[in-house]
Every structure is written in structure tokens, then in C-alpha cells.
CHARMM internal coordinates of N, CA and C (Angstrom, degrees):
IC EDIT
DIST 1 N 1 CA 1.4745
DIST 1 CA 1 C 1.5714
ANGL 1 N 1 CA 1 C 109.85
DIST 1 C 2 N 1.2755
ANGL 1 CA 1 C 2 N 115.02
DIHE 1 N 1 CA 1 C 2 N -41.01
DIST 2 N 2 CA 1.4955
ANGL 1 C 2 N 2 CA 122.75
DIHE 1 CA 1 C 2 N 2 CA 176.29
DIST 2 CA 2 C 1.4757
ANGL 2 N 2 CA 2 C 111.08
DIHE 1 C 2 N 2 CA 2 C -54.52
DIST 2 C 3 N 1.3410
ANGL 2 CA 2 C 3 N 114.66
DIHE 2 N 2 CA 2 C 3 N -45.86
DIST 3 N 3 CA 1.5029
ANGL 2 C 3 N 3 CA 124.68
DIHE 2 CA 2 C 3 N 3 CA -177.41
DIST 3 CA 3 C 1.5830
ANGL 3 N 3 CA 3 C 108.41
DIHE 2 C 3 N 3 CA 3 C -59.77
DIST 3 C 4 N 1.3346
ANGL 3 CA 3 C 4 N 113.50
DIHE 3 N 3 CA 3 C 4 N -40.11
DIST 4 N 4 CA 1.4783
ANGL 3 C 4 N 4 CA 115.52
DIHE 3 CA 3 C 4 N 4 CA 178.66
DIST 4 CA 4 C 1.5170
ANGL 4 N 4 CA 4 C 115.54
DIHE 3 C 4 N 4 CA 4 C -69.67
DIST 4 C 5 N 1.3246
ANGL 4 CA 4 C 5 N 114.75
DIHE 4 N 4 CA 4 C 5 N -35.37
DIST 5 N 5 CA 1.4273
ANGL 4 C 5 N 5 CA 120.91
DIHE 4 CA 4 C 5 N 5 CA 176.64
DIST 5 CA 5 C 1.5133
ANGL 5 N 5 CA 5 C 110.97
DIHE 4 C 5 N 5 CA 5 C -68.14
DIST 5 C 6 N 1.3496
ANGL 5 CA 5 C 6 N 117.35
DIHE 5 N 5 CA 5 C 6 N -36.05
DIST 6 N 6 CA 1.4411
ANGL 5 C 6 N 6 CA 119.39
DIHE 5 CA 5 C 6 N 6 CA 178.25
DIST 6 CA 6 C 1.5352
ANGL 6 N 6 CA 6 C 109.85
DIHE 5 C 6 N 6 CA 6 C -71.33
DIST 6 C 7 N 1.3127
ANGL 6 CA 6 C 7 N 117.30
DIHE 6 N 6 CA 6 C 7 N -34.38
DIST 7 N 7 CA 1.4715
ANGL 6 C 7 N 7 CA 121.06
DIHE 6 CA 6 C 7 N 7 CA 177.83
DIST 7 CA 7 C 1.5510
ANGL 7 N 7 CA 7 C 111.24
DIHE 6 C 7 N 7 CA 7 C -60.40
DIST 7 C 8 N 1.3350
ANGL 7 CA 7 C 8 N 109.52
DIHE 7 N 7 CA 7 C 8 N -46.60
DIST 8 N 8 CA 1.4924
ANGL 7 C 8 N 8 CA 117.73
DIHE 7 CA 7 C 8 N 8 CA -175.21
DIST 8 CA 8 C 1.6671
ANGL 8 N 8 CA 8 C 106.66
DIHE 7 C 8 N 8 CA 8 C -67.52
DIST 8 C 9 N 1.2061
ANGL 8 CA 8 C 9 N 115.49
DIHE 8 N 8 CA 8 C 9 N -40.88
DIST 9 N 9 CA 1.5542
ANGL 8 C 9 N 9 CA 116.76
DIHE 8 CA 8 C 9 N 9 CA 175.68
DIST 9 CA 9 C 1.5298
ANGL 9 N 9 CA 9 C 111.02
DIHE 8 C 9 N 9 CA 9 C -63.47
DIST 9 C 10 N 1.2643
ANGL 9 CA 9 C 10 N 118.04
DIHE 9 N 9 CA 9 C 10 N -45.21
DIST 10 N 10 CA 1.5638
ANGL 9 C 10 N 10 CA 119.24
DIHE 9 CA 9 C 10 N 10 CA 174.77
DIST 10 CA 10 C 1.4432
ANGL 10 N 10 CA 10 C 116.45
DIHE 9 C 10 N 10 CA 10 C -61.51
DIST 10 C 11 N 1.3771
ANGL 10 CA 10 C 11 N 113.61
DIHE 10 N 10 CA 10 C 11 N -37.28
DIST 11 N 11 CA 1.5103
ANGL 10 C 11 N 11 CA 115.80
DIHE 10 CA 10 C 11 N 11 CA 176.06
DIST 11 CA 11 C 1.5071
ANGL 11 N 11 CA 11 C 115.59
DIHE 10 C 11 N 11 CA 11 C -64.48
DIST 11 C 12 N 1.4079
ANGL 11 CA 11 C 12 N 115.38
DIHE 11 N 11 CA 11 C 12 N -29.15
DIST 12 N 12 CA 1.5008
ANGL 11 C 12 N 12 CA 119.48
DIHE 11 CA 11 C 12 N 12 CA 174.31
DIST 12 CA 12 C 1.4444
ANGL 12 N 12 CA 12 C 111.17
DIHE 11 C 12 N 12 CA 12 C -67.30
DIST 12 C 13 N 1.3008
ANGL 12 CA 12 C 13 N 120.96
DIHE 12 N 12 CA 12 C 13 N -23.53
DIST 13 N 13 CA 1.5099
ANGL 12 C 13 N 13 CA 124.77
DIHE 12 CA 12 C 13 N 13 CA -171.43
DIST 13 CA 13 C 1.5711
ANGL 13 N 13 CA 13 C 106.61
DIHE 12 C 13 N 13 CA 13 C -90.96
DIST 13 C 14 N 1.3823
ANGL 13 CA 13 C 14 N 119.27
DIHE 13 N 13 CA 13 C 14 N -10.91
DIST 14 N 14 CA 1.5095
ANGL 13 C 14 N 14 CA 120.48
DIHE 13 CA 13 C 14 N 14 CA -177.76
DIST 14 CA 14 C 1.5018
ANGL 14 N 14 CA 14 C 108.71
DIHE 13 C 14 N 14 CA 14 C -76.68
DIST 14 C 15 N 1.3647
ANGL 14 CA 14 C 15 N 111.29
DIHE 14 N 14 CA 14 C 15 N 137.77
DIST 15 N 15 CA 1.4778
ANGL 14 C 15 N 15 CA 119.21
DIHE 14 CA 14 C 15 N 15 CA 177.75
DIST 15 CA 15 C 1.5367
ANGL 15 N 15 CA 15 C 103.52
DIHE 14 C 15 N 15 CA 15 C -97.58
DIST 15 C 16 N 1.3075
ANGL 15 CA 15 C 16 N 115.69
DIHE 15 N 15 CA 15 C 16 N 113.48
DIST 16 N 16 CA 1.4714
ANGL 15 C 16 N 16 CA 120.56
DIHE 15 CA 15 C 16 N 16 CA 176.13
DIST 16 CA 16 C 1.4609
ANGL 16 N 16 CA 16 C 111.74
DIHE 15 C 16 N 16 CA 16 C -84.69
DIST 16 C 17 N 1.3531
ANGL 16 CA 16 C 17 N 119.98
DIHE 16 N 16 CA 16 C 17 N 144.32
DIST 17 N 17 CA 1.4630
ANGL 16 C 17 N 17 CA 123.60
DIHE 16 CA 16 C 17 N 17 CA 175.68
DIST 17 CA 17 C 1.4859
ANGL 17 N 17 CA 17 C 110.62
DIHE 16 C 17 N 17 CA 17 C -69.21
DIST 17 C 18 N 1.3783
ANGL 17 CA 17 C 18 N 113.70
DIHE 17 N 17 CA 17 C 18 N 157.35
DIST 18 N 18 CA 1.4694
ANGL 17 C 18 N 18 CA 124.05
DIHE 17 CA 17 C 18 N 18 CA 174.29
DIST 18 CA 18 C 1.4942
ANGL 18 N 18 CA 18 C 105.58
DIHE 17 C 18 N 18 CA 18 C -70.69
DIST 18 C 19 N 1.3055
ANGL 18 CA 18 C 19 N 117.26
DIHE 18 N 18 CA 18 C 19 N 166.80
DIST 19 N 19 CA 1.4758
ANGL 18 C 19 N 19 CA 123.23
DIHE 18 CA 18 C 19 N 19 CA 171.33
DIST 19 CA 19 C 1.4723
ANGL 19 N 19 CA 19 C 111.38
DIHE 18 C 19 N 19 CA 19 C -60.56
DIST 19 C 20 N 1.4424
ANGL 19 CA 19 C 20 N 116.06
DIHE 19 N 19 CA 19 C 20 N -41.51
DIST 20 N 20 CA 1.4598
ANGL 19 C 20 N 20 CA 118.96
DIHE 19 CA 19 C 20 N 20 CA 178.26
DIST 20 CA 20 C 1.4954
ANGL 20 N 20 CA 20 C 114.47
DIHE 19 C 20 N 20 CA 20 C -56.64
DIST 20 C 21 N 1.4060
ANGL 20 CA 20 C 21 N 111.21
DIHE 20 N 20 CA 20 C 21 N -51.02
DIST 21 N 21 CA 1.4491
ANGL 20 C 21 N 21 CA 122.56
DIHE 20 CA 20 C 21 N 21 CA -176.09
DIST 21 CA 21 C 1.5579
ANGL 21 N 21 CA 21 C 107.09
DIHE 20 C 21 N 21 CA 21 C -62.26
DIST 21 C 22 N 1.2548
ANGL 21 CA 21 C 22 N 115.73
DIHE 21 N 21 CA 21 C 22 N -45.39
DIST 22 N 22 CA 1.5697
ANGL 21 C 22 N 22 CA 121.27
DIHE 21 CA 21 C 22 N 22 CA -179.49
DIST 22 CA 22 C 1.5083
ANGL 22 N 22 CA 22 C 113.51
DIHE 21 C 22 N 22 CA 22 C -58.54
DIST 22 C 23 N 1.3891
ANGL 22 CA 22 C 23 N 115.32
DIHE 22 N 22 CA 22 C 23 N -45.45
DIST 23 N 23 CA 1.4682
ANGL 22 C 23 N 23 CA 121.07
DIHE 22 CA 22 C 23 N 23 CA 169.59
DIST 23 CA 23 C 1.5319
ANGL 23 N 23 CA 23 C 113.52
DIHE 22 C 23 N 23 CA 23 C -56.21
DIST 23 C 24 N 1.2698
ANGL 23 CA 23 C 24 N 114.79
DIHE 23 N 23 CA 23 C 24 N -48.02
DIST 24 N 24 CA 1.4913
ANGL 23 C 24 N 24 CA 119.56
DIHE 23 CA 23 C 24 N 24 CA -173.53
DIST 24 CA 24 C 1.6173
ANGL 24 N 24 CA 24 C 107.47
DIHE 23 C 24 N 24 CA 24 C -67.15
DIST 24 C 25 N 1.3334
ANGL 24 CA 24 C 25 N 118.85
DIHE 24 N 24 CA 24 C 25 N -40.54
DIST 25 N 25 CA 1.3830
ANGL 24 C 25 N 25 CA 123.56
DIHE 24 CA 24 C 25 N 25 CA 177.15
DIST 25 CA 25 C 1.5620
ANGL 25 N 25 CA 25 C 114.12
DIHE 24 C 25 N 25 CA 25 C -65.31
DIST 25 C 26 N 1.2476
ANGL 25 CA 25 C 26 N 111.87
DIHE 25 N 25 CA 25 C 26 N -40.42
DIST 26 N 26 CA 1.5153
ANGL 25 C 26 N 26 CA 119.53
DIHE 25 CA 25 C 26 N 26 CA 175.82
DIST 26 CA 26 C 1.5020
ANGL 26 N 26 CA 26 C 112.40
DIHE 25 C 26 N 26 CA 26 C -64.50
DIST 26 C 27 N 1.3172
ANGL 26 CA 26 C 27 N 115.72
DIHE 26 N 26 CA 26 C 27 N -42.27
DIST 27 N 27 CA 1.4668
ANGL 26 C 27 N 27 CA 117.88
DIHE 26 CA 26 C 27 N 27 CA 176.14
DIST 27 CA 27 C 1.4928
ANGL 27 N 27 CA 27 C 115.70
DIHE 26 C 27 N 27 CA 27 C -65.31
DIST 27 C 28 N 1.3744
ANGL 27 CA 27 C 28 N 116.19
DIHE 27 N 27 CA 27 C 28 N -34.10
DIST 28 N 28 CA 1.3958
ANGL 27 C 28 N 28 CA 124.17
DIHE 27 CA 27 C 28 N 28 CA 176.40
DIST 28 CA 28 C 1.6186
ANGL 28 N 28 CA 28 C 109.81
DIHE 27 C 28 N 28 CA 28 C -64.42
DIST 28 C 29 N 1.3142
ANGL 28 CA 28 C 29 N 114.24
DIHE 28 N 28 CA 28 C 29 N -45.65
DIST 29 N 29 CA 1.5066
ANGL 28 C 29 N 29 CA 122.02
DIHE 28 CA 28 C 29 N 29 CA 178.12
DIST 29 CA 29 C 1.4570
ANGL 29 N 29 CA 29 C 108.09
DIHE 28 C 29 N 29 CA 29 C -60.63
DIST 29 C 30 N 1.2555
ANGL 29 CA 29 C 30 N 122.15
DIHE 29 N 29 CA 29 C 30 N -46.94
DIST 30 N 30 CA 1.5269
ANGL 29 C 30 N 30 CA 127.24
DIHE 29 CA 29 C 30 N 30 CA -175.57
DIST 30 CA 30 C 1.6144
ANGL 30 N 30 CA 30 C 105.88
DIHE 29 C 30 N 30 CA 30 C -69.15
DIST 30 C 31 N 1.2894
ANGL 30 CA 30 C 31 N 119.19
DIHE 30 N 30 CA 30 C 31 N -44.45
DIST 31 N 31 CA 1.4656
ANGL 30 C 31 N 31 CA 120.17
DIHE 30 CA 30 C 31 N 31 CA 172.22
DIST 31 CA 31 C 1.5052
ANGL 31 N 31 CA 31 C 115.27
DIHE 30 C 31 N 31 CA 31 C -54.80
DIST 31 C 32 N 1.2959
ANGL 31 CA 31 C 32 N 113.59
DIHE 31 N 31 CA 31 C 32 N -49.89
DIST 32 N 32 CA 1.5402
ANGL 31 C 32 N 32 CA 120.41
DIHE 31 CA 31 C 32 N 32 CA -177.69
DIST 32 CA 32 C 1.5242
ANGL 32 N 32 CA 32 C 107.91
DIHE 31 C 32 N 32 CA 32 C -63.03
DIST 32 C 33 N 1.3387
ANGL 32 CA 32 C 33 N 118.33
DIHE 32 N 32 CA 32 C 33 N -41.54
DIST 33 N 33 CA 1.5013
ANGL 32 C 33 N 33 CA 123.34
DIHE 32 CA 32 C 33 N 33 CA 178.97
DIST 33 CA 33 C 1.5889
ANGL 33 N 33 CA 33 C 110.61
DIHE 32 C 33 N 33 CA 33 C -59.85
DIST 33 C 34 N 1.2657
ANGL 33 CA 33 C 34 N 114.64
DIHE 33 N 33 CA 33 C 34 N -43.26
DIST 34 N 34 CA 1.4870
ANGL 33 C 34 N 34 CA 121.09
DIHE 33 CA 33 C 34 N 34 CA -176.92
DIST 34 CA 34 C 1.4849
ANGL 34 N 34 CA 34 C 107.90
DIHE 33 C 34 N 34 CA 34 C -69.16
DIST 34 C 35 N 1.3807
ANGL 34 CA 34 C 35 N 117.68
DIHE 34 N 34 CA 34 C 35 N -43.02
DIST 35 N 35 CA 1.4603
ANGL 34 C 35 N 35 CA 120.67
DIHE 34 CA 34 C 35 N 35 CA -178.43
DIST 35 CA 35 C 1.5469
ANGL 35 N 35 CA 35 C 109.89
DIHE 34 C 35 N 35 CA 35 C -62.02
DIST 35 C 36 N 1.2972
ANGL 35 CA 35 C 36 N 117.81
DIHE 35 N 35 CA 35 C 36 N -47.86
DIST 36 N 36 CA 1.4186
ANGL 35 C 36 N 36 CA 123.13
DIHE 35 CA 35 C 36 N 36 CA -179.14
DIST 36 CA 36 C 1.5268
ANGL 36 N 36 CA 36 C 112.87
DIHE 35 C 36 N 36 CA 36 C -66.84
DIST 36 C 37 N 1.3609
ANGL 36 CA 36 C 37 N 119.58
DIHE 36 N 36 CA 36 C 37 N -35.91
DIST 37 N 37 CA 1.4211
ANGL 36 C 37 N 37 CA 122.17
DIHE 36 CA 36 C 37 N 37 CA 171.56
DIST 37 CA 37 C 1.4956
ANGL 37 N 37 CA 37 C 111.79
DIHE 36 C 37 N 37 CA 37 C -61.87
DIST 37 C 38 N 1.3034
ANGL 37 CA 37 C 38 N 117.91
DIHE 37 N 37 CA 37 C 38 N -45.78
DIST 38 N 38 CA 1.5177
ANGL 37 C 38 N 38 CA 120.09
DIHE 37 CA 37 C 38 N 38 CA 173.65
DIST 38 CA 38 C 1.4498
ANGL 38 N 38 CA 38 C 115.41
DIHE 37 C 38 N 38 CA 38 C -59.15
DIST 38 C 39 N 1.3381
ANGL 38 CA 38 C 39 N 113.36
DIHE 38 N 38 CA 38 C 39 N -43.58
DIST 39 N 39 CA 1.4913
ANGL 38 C 39 N 39 CA 117.40
DIHE 38 CA 38 C 39 N 39 CA -178.63
DIST 39 CA 39 C 1.5321
ANGL 39 N 39 CA 39 C 112.10
DIHE 38 C 39 N 39 CA 39 C -66.99
DIST 39 C 40 N 1.3269
ANGL 39 CA 39 C 40 N 122.58
DIHE 39 N 39 CA 39 C 40 N -38.27
DIST 40 N 40 CA 1.4258
ANGL 39 C 40 N 40 CA 123.44
DIHE 39 CA 39 C 40 N 40 CA 179.97
DIST 40 CA 40 C 1.5579
ANGL 40 N 40 CA 40 C 103.35
DIHE 39 C 40 N 40 CA 40 C -73.21
DIST 40 C 41 N 1.2807
ANGL 40 CA 40 C 41 N 125.46
DIHE 40 N 40 CA 40 C 41 N -37.67
DIST 41 N 41 CA 1.5202
ANGL 40 C 41 N 41 CA 126.47
DIHE 40 CA 40 C 41 N 41 CA 176.04
DIST 41 CA 41 C 1.5226
ANGL 41 N 41 CA 41 C 108.45
DIHE 40 C 41 N 41 CA 41 C -52.49
DIST 41 C 42 N 1.2878
ANGL 41 CA 41 C 42 N 113.43
DIHE 41 N 41 CA 41 C 42 N -55.98
DIST 42 N 42 CA 1.4889
ANGL 41 C 42 N 42 CA 119.62
DIHE 41 CA 41 C 42 N 42 CA -177.62
DIST 42 CA 42 C 1.5349
ANGL 42 N 42 CA 42 C 111.12
DIHE 41 C 42 N 42 CA 42 C -60.39
DIST 42 C 43 N 1.3008
ANGL 42 CA 42 C 43 N 116.36
DIHE 42 N 42 CA 42 C 43 N -50.70
DIST 43 N 43 CA 1.5035
ANGL 42 C 43 N 43 CA 117.84
DIHE 42 CA 42 C 43 N 43 CA 178.82
DIST 43 CA 43 C 1.5335
ANGL 43 N 43 CA 43 C 111.63
DIHE 42 C 43 N 43 CA 43 C -58.28
DIST 43 C 44 N 1.3724
ANGL 43 CA 43 C 44 N 118.73
DIHE 43 N 43 CA 43 C 44 N -43.68
DIST 44 N 44 CA 1.4012
ANGL 43 C 44 N 44 CA 122.79
DIHE 43 CA 43 C 44 N 44 CA -179.26
DIST 44 CA 44 C 1.4882
ANGL 44 N 44 CA 44 C 112.56
DIHE 43 C 44 N 44 CA 44 C -56.24
DIST 44 C 45 N 1.4169
ANGL 44 CA 44 C 45 N 109.43
DIHE 44 N 44 CA 44 C 45 N -52.34
DIST 45 N 45 CA 1.4707
ANGL 44 C 45 N 45 CA 118.94
DIHE 44 CA 44 C 45 N 45 CA -176.49
DIST 45 CA 45 C 1.5215
ANGL 45 N 45 CA 45 C 109.14
DIHE 44 C 45 N 45 CA 45 C -61.40
DIST 45 C 46 N 1.3665
ANGL 45 CA 45 C 46 N 116.71
DIHE 45 N 45 CA 45 C 46 N -40.44
DIST 46 N 46 CA 1.4683
ANGL 45 C 46 N 46 CA 121.11
DIHE 45 CA 45 C 46 N 46 CA 175.84
DIST 46 CA 46 C 1.4957
ANGL 46 N 46 CA 46 C 114.32
DIHE 45 C 46 N 46 CA 46 C -56.58
DIST 46 C 47 N 1.3789
ANGL 46 CA 46 C 47 N 113.20
DIHE 46 N 46 CA 46 C 47 N -53.06
DIST 47 N 47 CA 1.4748
ANGL 46 C 47 N 47 CA 124.14
DIHE 46 CA 46 C 47 N 47 CA -178.62
DIST 47 CA 47 C 1.5478
ANGL 47 N 47 CA 47 C 105.94
DIHE 46 C 47 N 47 CA 47 C -58.44
DIST 47 C 48 N 1.2779
ANGL 47 CA 47 C 48 N 119.54
DIHE 47 N 47 CA 47 C 48 N -50.58
DIST 48 N 48 CA 1.4080
ANGL 47 C 48 N 48 CA 125.74
DIHE 47 CA 47 C 48 N 48 CA -177.69
DIST 48 CA 48 C 1.5490
ANGL 48 N 48 CA 48 C 111.20
DIHE 47 C 48 N 48 CA 48 C -55.45
DIST 48 C 49 N 1.3580
ANGL 48 CA 48 C 49 N 116.67
DIHE 48 N 48 CA 48 C 49 N -46.86
DIST 49 N 49 CA 1.4510
ANGL 48 C 49 N 49 CA 123.71
DIHE 48 CA 48 C 49 N 49 CA 179.62
DIST 49 CA 49 C 1.5413
ANGL 49 N 49 CA 49 C 108.77
DIHE 48 C 49 N 49 CA 49 C -62.40
DIST 49 C 50 N 1.2595
ANGL 49 CA 49 C 50 N 119.35
DIHE 49 N 49 CA 49 C 50 N -43.74
DIST 50 N 50 CA 1.4736
ANGL 49 C 50 N 50 CA 122.60
DIHE 49 CA 49 C 50 N 50 CA -179.71
DIST 50 CA 50 C 1.4982
ANGL 50 N 50 CA 50 C 110.51
DIHE 49 C 50 N 50 CA 50 C -61.49
DIST 50 C 51 N 1.2098
ANGL 50 CA 50 C 51 N 114.37
DIHE 50 N 50 CA 50 C 51 N -45.62
DIST 51 N 51 CA 1.5139
ANGL 50 C 51 N 51 CA 122.46
DIHE 50 CA 50 C 51 N 51 CA -176.08
DIST 51 CA 51 C 1.4904
ANGL 51 N 51 CA 51 C 108.43
DIHE 50 C 51 N 51 CA 51 C -66.72
DIST 51 C 52 N 1.3103
ANGL 51 CA 51 C 52 N 115.20
DIHE 51 N 51 CA 51 C 52 N -45.21
DIST 52 N 52 CA 1.5342
ANGL 51 C 52 N 52 CA 115.53
DIHE 51 CA 51 C 52 N 52 CA 174.98
DIST 52 CA 52 C 1.5122
ANGL 52 N 52 CA 52 C 115.25
DIHE 51 C 52 N 52 CA 52 C -64.57
DIST 52 C 53 N 1.3627
ANGL 52 CA 52 C 53 N 117.43
DIHE 52 N 52 CA 52 C 53 N -33.17
DIST 53 N 53 CA 1.3713
ANGL 52 C 53 N 53 CA 122.07
DIHE 52 CA 52 C 53 N 53 CA 171.30
DIST 53 CA 53 C 1.5230
ANGL 53 N 53 CA 53 C 116.37
DIHE 52 C 53 N 53 CA 53 C -64.99
DIST 53 C 54 N 1.2369
ANGL 53 CA 53 C 54 N 115.80
DIHE 53 N 53 CA 53 C 54 N -41.19
DIST 54 N 54 CA 1.4817
ANGL 53 C 54 N 54 CA 122.81
DIHE 53 CA 53 C 54 N 54 CA 178.01
DIST 54 CA 54 C 1.5470
ANGL 54 N 54 CA 54 C 112.50
DIHE 53 C 54 N 54 CA 54 C -69.91
DIST 54 C 55 N 1.2937
ANGL 54 CA 54 C 55 N 113.19
DIHE 54 N 54 CA 54 C 55 N -38.65
DIST 55 N 55 CA 1.5253
ANGL 54 C 55 N 55 CA 116.83
DIHE 54 CA 54 C 55 N 55 CA -178.11
DIST 55 CA 55 C 1.4559
ANGL 55 N 55 CA 55 C 113.13
DIHE 54 C 55 N 55 CA 55 C -79.68
DIST 55 C 56 N 1.3485
ANGL 55 CA 55 C 56 N 122.48
DIHE 55 N 55 CA 55 C 56 N -11.37
DIST 56 N 56 CA 1.4835
ANGL 55 C 56 N 56 CA 122.76
DIHE 55 CA 55 C 56 N 56 CA -178.21
DIST 56 CA 56 C 1.5026
ANGL 56 N 56 CA 56 C 109.24
DIHE 55 C 56 N 56 CA 56 C -85.45
END
COOR INIT
IC SEED 1 N 1 CA 1 C
IC BUILD
């Protein structure tokens, strides 16, 4: 029971972002995810092409 009281007290101290800030941060996360996915795709394709070229 003491744990739950402490959790409630801590949650009162949390500063929640505004809707505008939340949208902005979400957009940044989505952008970063897409950039990394494209980067990994290009690197994987390049490495695969090099290995296929070497093994032929």
C-alpha cells in the first residue's frame, strides 16, 4: 500500500508535455525511425551486392 501511495505522489511531480510538444516529439521519432530504416536498407543492399560480387 505504501508503494502505491509513493507512486501517486511521484506522478503528481511529473511534468507532462503539451499536445504541441508531444506531436513535435512524435514526429521526430517517426522521422528518425524512417531515416535509420532507409540507412540500414541501403547498407544491407550494398553489403549484399559486394558479397555477391566477391563470391561470383
